N, C-alpha and C positions, 0 to 999 in steps of 0.2 A: 541376604538372601536369592537363591537363585531363582532365574525365571520360571522354572518348574513349579519351584515352590510356591511363588508368588501366584501363580495361575491358580493351583489348586487352593489356597486359601481366600482367593476371592470365590470362588466358588463355591466354599464351605461357607462361606458370610451369607450369597445371597439363597444356597439350600433353607438357613434357617429363616429366613423369611417367608418360607409356605404356610398356608393356611393355619397347619398343626403339626406337631411331632410327634402323633400317638400311633405310629405306626409299627406294625409288627412285621418284621422281613425277614422272610429266612432265603438267607443266599445259598444258593447250591454250587459248589466246587467239583473239579476231579478231572482228568485227564478226557482227551474229548473221545466219545463213544461208552464210556462209563455206564451211562442211561439217566443221566442229569434232564434231559427233557420228556423220558418218560414219566420222572417224577416228578416234574412239573409240568404236564399235563395231567397226571394223576391227583396234583391240588386244584389243579384249578377247577376239577367237577365238584371238589367238595369246599368251592366258596374263595378262594384266591386269587387274587388279579394276580397274572401271570406277565411277566414282560423278559425279554430273550436280550443278553447283551450281544451274541449273535447277530439274530436281527438286524439292529441298529445300527450296528456296522453294514451288515447287506443293504440297507437303505440306503447307507450313506455312498457307498459302491454305485447303488443306481442313481443317485443325485449327481453322482460323478461322468456318468455312460461310462462306467468301466464293467468290464466281463468280471461276474460275480465269482469267480472260481476260484480253489485255495491261496494263489500266489498272490491274487491281488486284495482279498478281505483281508490275507496276513499281515502284506506291505502295509495297506492302510490304519490298518490297527495298531502296526509299529510307529507308521506316522502320529497317527493323532496323538499317543502318548509321548512321543516325543517332543510335539509341538505346542503340545498341552499339559503335560506333565504326565504321570502314571496312572491317576485318578480318571482318566480324558473319557473312558468309555463311561464311567459309573456316572461322571456328568451329562451325557445321551440321557442316560435311565433318569436322574433327576429332570430333565425338560419333559420328559414323557408322563412322569409321577405329577409334575405340577399341571400339566394338559388335564390329566386326567381328575386333578383335583378338582375343575372348574365342573364337571359332573357332579347331577347329585345324591348317586350311588357309588362313588368313588370308593373302590373297596380299603380296609384299613389293615390287611392282612394282603400281604403283596409276596411272591416267590420273585425271586430277582436270578436267572437262569446263563451260569453262564459266568461267575465271578472268576476272576484270575489274580488279582492280587491282594495284600493287605491295605494299599492305599485305596483300593477300590470301596474295601470293606468299609475302613475309615470315614471315605464320604457319607456312604448309605446311613453311617450311627447318627450322621446330624439330624436325621429324619425321622429316625424312630429307632425301636428296640430291635436290635441282628442277631439273629442264631445264625449258624454258620454247618451246611450238613456237607462233608464230601462223598461223593459217591465212587467207589475203586473198583476197578476190572482191571483183569491183568490186560499184556497189550495184544494177545493173541483175540479174546473176546470181546474188546474194544474195536480192533480192526476189522471181525466179523460184525459186527453191530454198522460200524461205520456203513460198507461194502452195502449191507440191507437196507440200509435207509436212504439209501440212490441219493442222494440229492449232488447239486454241479458241485459243491467244496469237496465231495467225499475225496479222501485218497486212492488212487490208480492202483498203486503198488507198496511195497514195502517202504520203499525208499521216500516217497511222498508222505507217507503216515509219519516215519522217523522224525521225517523234517517237522511236519506239522506237531509233533513232542519237542522237539529242542526248541523250537518258537514258543509253545509255551509254557515249558520249562523257563527259557530266557523271560519272560515279563513276571515271573515272579508268582506261578501257581502251588508252586511246591509249597513254597510259605504260609498263602493260604490254604493247601489241604493241612500243613501243621498244625495251624490253628485251628481249623475248626472245632466245633464244640461236638460233632460225633461226626464217624465214619462209617460208612455202612457199604458191605464188600456185596458185591455184584459179581460175583465168580459163579455162584452157584446156586442162583435162584431163577426162578421162572417170573416172568413180567410181573404176574398177579404178586405173587409173593414179594419183589421188586417194592411197589405200589405201598401194597400194604405195612410193611416194615417202615419204610419212609413215614406214612401219613401215624404211627403209632407214634416217631419219634417227633414230629412237630407239631401233633396234635399233643403230647406232652408239654412241648413249649409253650404252646397258645395257653393253657389252662394256667401254667403256674403263671405265667405273666398276666393274664387274668384277675385272677386272685392277688396280682400286688398293685393292678392296675385300676383305676376308675374312670379310665379316661377312655382307653379301647373302646370299638364296636365288636364283642365278643358274639 
């Protein structure tokens, strides 16, 4: 077995030792600027615990005293995957979930914003029921969204935007999108419409899961 595979196996073993595996996890995937964060924050207001993979990478950048620009964030993400395997960023999420498990009111319904690969989904499946929602938007709309967001790692031009897309595709996001349970197009929606449609999809999943399981807190 390859070293990276061994690392993922060890982390999967660790994750099954958490307090329970009755969580309902909504993974949001999609290309940069498609609207994932908008959906995540809307679901947070509905009572979901929200964790953002990009935020955990940004925390790692700060811990290493590296400037949090797009190039440094991307390089760190790739280096973590190279060192710890393709599920490395999901391992950071598992650590965060484990920390929250110590809280009395730790949420059992969780949204993971920014899933980029099937390996990450498989790792999250070790601690709960996972549903994958892909948010789709055209390149022009996504670039506009990223510019309006005006975050430090936002692309300054189309060249940087294209490079970011290539990096995301290189870590397997297209496969994650292809295996999603549903794809929500955000090309012609208002923000309120996007939030409403996403919640309808997720609420349907929650209802189905609650009716089939007596363990989850619905």
